[in-house]
N, C-alpha and C positions, 0 to 999 in steps of 0.2 A: 347349896343354892348359889353361892357366889360364882361358881364356875359356869352357871348358865347365863350370866349377864352378857358375856361376849357373844353368845349365840343370837341374842336379839339383833345385833348389828351384822353378824356373820351371814345370817340367812339371806337378807335382801342384797347384801354385798356380793355374795356368791351368785345370786340371780343376775345381778348387773354384769358381773364378769362373764358368766356363761352366755348371756344373751347378746352382749356387745362384741364378743370375740368368736362366738360359735359359728357365725356365718349363716348362709341361707338355708342350710340343712335343718335349722331349727325354726324356720318360718311357720311350719304347720303346727308346732306345739309350743312355740316360745311364749305366747300369751298365757298359757296355762302354767308354764314353769314359773313365770313372774308372779302370777296370782297365788300359786301354792306356796312359794317361798315367803311372800308377804303374810299369808295366813299362818305359816309355820312360826314366824316371828310373833304373831299375835298369840298363838297357843303357848309359846314359851313365856310371853308376858303374863298370861293368865296363871300359869304354874307359879311364877315368881310372886304374883299378887296374892295367890292363896297362901304361899309361904310367909309373906309379910303379915297377913292377917293372923297367922298362927303365932306370931311373936308379940311380945309386950309392946305397948305404945312407944316406949323410949328405946326399944331395941329393934327398930325397923330400918336401920341404915346398914346396907351391905356394900362392901367395896371389893373390887377384883383388880389386882395389880398384874398387868401383863408383862411389861418390861420397862426399863429406863431408856427413854428416847435419847436424851443428851445428858449423860452423867459426867460432869466436869466440876472442878473445884469452884464452889460458889454459885453454881448454876445446875439445878436438877430439874429436868423435864421428864415426867413419868407419864406413861400411858396407863392410867388407872380409871376404872369406871366406878361410879357411885350410884347406888339405887336406894332411894328413900321415898317417902310418900309423895314428894313433889315430882321427882323424875318418873315414878311409877305411874302417876296420873297421866303424864305426857306419853309414856310408852303405850299405855292402853289406848289412848286417843289416837295416836299416830298410826299404830299398827291396826287398830280396829277399823277406823274410818278409812285408812289407807287400803286395807284389804277389800272393803266394799267398793271403793273407787276402782281398784284393779278389776274386780268382777264386772262392774258396770262398763269398764273400758273394753272388755272382751266383745261386747255387742256394739258399743259405740264406734270402735275403731275396726270393725269387722272387715271393711272393704279397703282399708289403708294398706298399701303394699309394704310399708315400713313399720308394720305393727310390732314386730319383734323388737326392733330398736326402741320403739316407744315404751314398751314394757321394761326394757333394760334401763332406760332413763328413769322410769317410775321407781324401780328398785333402788337405783343409785340415790334418788331423792330420799327415800325412806331411810336408807343406811346413813346418809349424812345427817338427817334430822335426829335420828336416834343417837348418833355419836354426840351431837350437840347437847342433848338433854341428859345423857348418861356420863358426860365428862366429869371428872373429879377436880379439874383445875381449869383455869381460864385459858391457858394455852391450848389444851386439847379441845376445849369448847370452840376456840377460834378455828381449829381445823375443820370441825363439823360446820361451823358458821360459813366458812368459805366453800365447803362442799355443797351446802344448800344453795349458795349463790351460783355455783357452776351448774348444778342440776337444773335449777330454775331457768337459767339461760338456755340450756339445751331444750327444755320442755316448752318454754314460751315461743321459741323460734323453731319448733319442730317442723312446721310447714314453711321452711325457709324459702320455698319457691315463691311465696307471697312477700313482696317487699315490705308490706306493713308488719308482718310477723318478724322478719329479720330486724327491722328497725326497733320494734317493741322489745325484742330480746336484748338488743344492744343497749337500749335506754335503761332497762331494768338493771342490767349488769353495771352500767356506769353510775347510776344513781346509788346503787347499793355499795359501790366502792367508796363513796363519800362516807357513808355510815361505817363501813369497815375500817376506815382510817381512825374513826373515833374509838372503836374497840381496840385496835392495835396500840394506840396511844395510851388508853386506859391500862392495858396490860403492862406496858413499859413503866407507867407510873406506879403500878402495884409492885412491880419487882424492885424498883428503886426505893420504894417506901417500906415494903414488908420483907423483901428478899426472897419471895416465893410467889407462885401462881396459884397454889392450892386453895380451895374454898375455905377449908377449916382455919388455917393460920391467917388468911387475909381477913375473913369476916369476923374472926375471933379476936382480932387485935385492932379493930377500928378505933377503939377508945384511946389507944396510945398514939394516935396520929392527929395532926392539926386539922381543924375543920376546913381550912382553905385547901389543903391537899385532897381531902375527901370530896370536897365540892368539885374540884377539877376532875377527879376520877368519875364522879357521878355524872357530870355533864357529858363526858366522853362516852360513858355507857348509854346515856340517853340518846346521843347522836347515833350510836350504833342501832339502838332500838328503833329510832325514827326511820332508818333506812330499811331494815328488814320488815317492820310492821307498817310501813307506808303511813307514817305520821307526819304532820306538818313540821318542817318544810320539805321533807324528802318523800312526798306522797305521789309525785307526778307519774311514776312508773306503773302504778297499779291499774288504772283504767286501760292503758295500752296493752297490758299483759293479757287482756281478754282475747288477743289474737291467737293465743295458743288453743289447742283442743279443749273442749269444755271439761273433761275430767281433770285436766291440769288446773283449770280455774278452781274446781272444787277442792283439789288437793292443796293448792297454794293458799287459797283464801279461806279455808275452813279450819283445818286441823294442823297445819304444818308451818310453812314459812312465815306467814304474817303473825303467828303467835310466838315466834322466837324472841322478839323484842320484849314481849310481856314476861316470858320465862326469865330472860336476862335480868330484868328489873326486880322481879320477885325473888329470884335466887340471890341477888345482891341486896336484899332488903336491909340487912344489918348496916351496910355501908350507907344506904340512902337515909336510914333512920338517924344516922350521926351527921348527916349533911342536909339540914333543913332547906337551904337555898336550892340545892339540886332536886330535892323532893318537891318543892314548890314548882320548879320548872317542869317536872313530870306531870303534875296536875294541870298546869296551864296548857301544855302540849295536848294532853288527852281531851280537855274541854274544847279547845279550838278545833281539834280534828273531828270530834264527834259531830259538831255542827257543820263543819266544812264538808265532810263526806255525805251527811244527810241532805244538805242543800244541793250538792251535785247530783245525788241520786234522784232528786225530784224532777230533773229536767232531761234525763236520758231516755231516749226512745229505744236504744239498744238494750235488750233485756239483760245481757251479761254485764254491760257497763253500769246499768242501774243497780245490779247486785254488787258490783265492785265498789260503788259509792257506799252502799250499805255496809260492806265489809270494813271499809275505812272508818265509818262511823262507829260500828260496834267494837272494833279494836280500840277506838278512842275511849269508849266506856271502860274497857279493861285497863288501859294506861292511866286513865283518871283514877280508877280504884287503886291501882298499884301505887300511885303517887300519894294516896291518903295514908300510907304506912300500915301498921298492924291492924288498923280499922278495916282496911280494904283489901289486903293481900288475898285472903281466902275467897272473897267475892269476885275478885278479878279472875282467879283461876276457875271458879265455878262458872262464871259467865263464859269463859273461854271454852270450857267443855260443852256446855249447852249450845253455844254458838257453833261448835264443831258439828253437832247433830243437825241443827236446823239450817245452817248455811250450806253445808255439804248437800243436804237434801234439796235445797232451793236451786243450787247450781246444777245438780243432776237432773232436777225437774226441767230447768231451762234447756239443758242438753237434750232431754227427751222431746221437748217442744220443737227444738231446732231439727232434730232427727226426723220429725214428722212433717216439717214445713220446708223441706229442701234447703236446710241450713240457713233459713231466713232468721235474722236477729231483730228486725225492726218490729216492735210491738204494734205499730200502727197498721201492720199488714197481718195481724192476728185477729182475734175475736171469736167468741162462741166455741172455743175448743173444748169446753168441759164435757160436752156430750160425745165427742170423738175420742177423748183421752181420759177416761174416768179415773184410772189409777193415778196417772200423773196429776190430774186435778186435785184429787183428795190428798195425796202426799205433799204436793206443793202447797195446798191450802193449809195443811197442818203446820208446815214450816212457816208459812206466812203468819198464822195466828201465834206461833211461838215467838217469832222475832218481834212482833209488835207488843208482846207482853199480855196477851189475852189471859184472863184469870184461869189458873190451874195448869197452864202449859209451862214449858221450861223457862222461856224468857221472863215470864211473870215472876218467878222465884229468884232468878239471878240478877236481872236488870234492876228490879225494885230494890234489892239489897244495896246495889251500887248507888242508887239515888239517895237512899236513906243515909248511907255512909258519907256521901257528899255533903248533905245537910248537917251531919254530925260534926263536920269540920269546925263548925261554930263561927260566929262573928260574920263580918261582911264577906269574907272569903267563902264560908260555908254557903251563904245565900247565893252567891254568884255561881259557885260550882253546882249546887243543887238546882238552881234555876236553869243553867245550861243543860243539865242532864234531863230535866223535865221538858224543856223545849225540844231537845233531841228526840225524846219519846214521841212527842206530837208529830214531828216531821217524819219519823220512822213510820208511824201509822199512815201518814199521807202517802209517801212514795211507795210503800209496799201494797197498800190498797190500790193505788194506781196501777201497779204491775199486774195485780190479780184481775182487775176490771178490764184492762186493755188486752190481756191474754186470753182469759177464759170466758168473759161475758161480752154482751153486746152483739152487734151484727157481725156476720162472718165477712170481714173485710178482705180476706184472701180470695174470695170468689170473684170470678170475672176479671181477674187481673189482666190488664193489657199485655199481650206478648209482643216484644219488639220484633220488627220486621227482619227477616233474614238478610235483607240487603243493607241493614243498618250497620255501619262500620264499627260501632261500639259494642256490638254483640259478638262475642267470641264463639266460633263453631263448637269448641270443646264444651263450653257452658251449655249450649243448646243440646248437645248430645247427652249431657248429664241431667237434663231436664230442669235446670235451675230457673229458667224463665217460664216454665210451664206452670199452670195452676196447680198448687199443691193438693195432695189428698191426705189430710191428717189421719193418723191412725195411732193406736197405742203401741208403745215400744215393746220389744220382746222381754220375756221374763228375766233374762240375764241382766237387763237394765232396770226393770221395775222392782225386783227383789231387794237390791240395795236401797232403793228409794223407800220401800216399805219399812225396812229395818230402821233407817234414819228417821222416818216419820214417827215410829214408836218411841225412839229416843227423844224426839222433839216434844212429844206429848208427856211422857212420864219421867224423863230425866231429871228435871228440876224438882219435882215432888219427891223423887227417890233420894236425891241429895239433901234436900231440906228436912226430910222427916227425921226428927230427933237430932237435928244438927249433925248428922253423920259425916257430911263432907267437911264441916268445920272441925270436928274432932279428929278427922283423918289427917288434915293438913296442918293443924295447929302446932304440933311438935316441931315442924320445919319452918313454917312461915311466922309463927306466933300469931296472936290475935288479941285485940283490945276492943272491948265493947264501946260502940259509939252512942252518943246521946243527942239525937236531933233536937232542935229547938221546938219542934212540933212532934206529935205522936206518930208512930209508924203507920197507924191506920189513916192518919191525915195525908201522909205522903202517898200511901197506896191509892187513896181516893183521888188525890190530885193527878196521879199517874193515869188512872182510868179515865178521868175527865179529858186529859190530853189525848189519850188513845181515841176516845169517841170523837173529839173535835177533829183530829187529823183524818181519821177514817171517813167521817161525815163530809168533810171538805172535799176529799177525793171522790166520794160518791156523787156529790153535787156537780163536780166538774167532769167526771168521766163515766159515771153510771147513769145519770139522768139525761144525758144528751149524747148524740153520736160523736164518735171519735173521728176527727178529720183525717183523711189519708195523708195529708201533708201538715207538718207541725206549723201552727201559727207563729207569727213573728215573736210574740210574747213580750214581757216587760224587760227592762234593762237587766234585772237580776236573773230572769230566766235565760236571757241570751248569754249572760256571763257564766251561768251554771252549765249551759250546754258546752261551753268551752272550758269546763273545769275551773270556773272562777278565775280564768285568765292565768292559771298557774304556768302553763307552757309559754304563754306570751311573756310573762314576767321572767321566766328562766331564760328565754331567748334574748330579751333586751338586756337583762342585768348580767347574766352569766355568759351566754354565747357571744353577744356583741361586746359586752364589757370585757370578756376574756380576749376577744380579737384585738380590741383597742389596747388592752394592757400588753398583749404580746407584741404588737407593733411598736409600742413605746419602749418596751424592753429591748427589742431588736435595734431600734434607733440608738438607744443609750449604749448598747453593747458595741455597735459599730462606731458611734461618735466619741464616746467617753472611754470605755474600757479598751477597745481596739485602738482608739486614737492615742491614748497614753502609751500603749505598748508599741504601736507602730511608730509613733513620734520618737520614743526613746531609741528604738532601733535605727531610725533614720538619722538621729543626732549622732549616735555612736558611729554609724557608717560614714557620715560626712566628716566627723573629726578624724576618723581613721584614714580617710582618703587624703586629708590635708597633711596629717603626720607622715603618711607614706611618701609624700613628695620630698621629704628630707632624706630619705634613703634612696638616692639616685645612682649609687654605684661609682661615683667619681672620687678619687683620692683627694683631689684638691678641695672638694667641698667638705670632706670629713676633716681635712687639716684646718680649714678656715673655722669649722665648728669647734674644733679642739682649742684653737687659738682664742676664739671668742670666749669660750667657757673659762679658759685660764685667766683671761683678762678680767672677766667678771669676778672671779675668785680673788685675784690680787687687789682689785679695787675695793671689794667688800672688806678685805683684811685691813687695808690701810685706813679705810673709813672707821672701822671699829677701834683701831688704835688711837686715831685722832680723837674720837669721842671719849 
């Protein structure tokens, strides 16, 4: 079985190589090659999963050593893969949801002339993500980590003819570089502390290391997680990443890239358990981000950006749970898996709506689409019910457990974290109900849309030829797009109950992550009741605002908070003032100091030496009489000095 692990990565990597270097001769079949190789990786994952189930609970860790990358004295970097319950969970999620997104993309990207290249990038993304979760050491994990960053850059900026897409890709790349520096520093600290990068020796000897050193490593790992998982303060790239094709949004924001930070924290759980300060920082980041993303999602009229804010918020729940230690590790991963189902389904549903509405993303130009797109409406609706935590659906089982674990933290900290999680649940119900109402209910606001005059200079002829300014004719998407949506909707409905039945998911992950029962200050039923009250309040407020009254075609000015949320709570403004302008002023100051101080000292020294040399050179004039006078003067000085010394 160990020999099959490499095939998980090899299949999509082969697809990426073939599609990216195969040339235009593969344009007709490239999308099917990419889809089949992604599905092949999923099949291999199922075979390995069945093999692990056939083993004892404590014998479910497989390793495959391929070769030694850098074997030198005192430094051993191996390419070794590790398959255990945690990495197996990610393998099935990545390849399963990834294969569905590949299939969906066959229809969604049908008319794109660069579709083959797109599928090559998708395969590259899967291979990098699989390498990340299958690595047996932090250095190899870093290779996959950087590979995911590269692939996301290529996918977000796939439509690089759009300046906004090119800018979004660059922004995502640069923001993630900040987090990547944290991971690289953490790996360096690990090596100087433990003398190795491997998970086993590092996590097995944390008890032999000072808490201060472990806290430093933990904080650097948290910085890395903030970058990849779009957590405060490195969350600014996520909304702009919506400029990529919708399948990219589903892939990045559901099952792969944004979950990498959660995986890193949970995989390093033993280290965080030994560093309470770093663990507290994780919970604070998670709690702040879940509220930050939820508030941003409430004010977005762009359907994809509303879902992006939701992703930020839901990943915040996972990071909060991961920061709770053994009480929350299992629930963080459980919510990660259920989120993979319903968030991927929601993004694919949004893409289906856009496909039917001439790529329109403004929900104020939707309305009444449920009767034109019944499959999309039902699948999107089930994902909506799952994410808000409707009883019996996936989110109800996974998110409620996180809220209970937050209260179980105890003391003032537990009440604050639990209260933040409850408030986040209410806001989630509000913004997701808002999305449902504005998209599928109410009047058909896309009818009788004014068409710009052909003489209008702002209207591009190419846009008119594509019919982008004509009145849309909504229709259901083809089966190649609706089938993945149906499968994900099934997971959104039954996934949580399946995992919770008999605590099977807990028993599956416990040997790797560990688990400790939490004891909330109130009963679990009370927490569940409070969560349902928050759900009803949030959904009811959204209904009162968007269901009972017509949705205006133009967004009203709104409150100060609403205006700030539309601008992502001024995160880009803050970054521009503090980082961009601050960086410019710092650079100018450093340039001035370099020219005035550093160069001044160097140039001044050179000028002094040059001036002294010029003066000394005058003594060497080439006349014998001058040299004779110099010798006579020197002899006179020596004689005088000798006589003076004798006299003394």
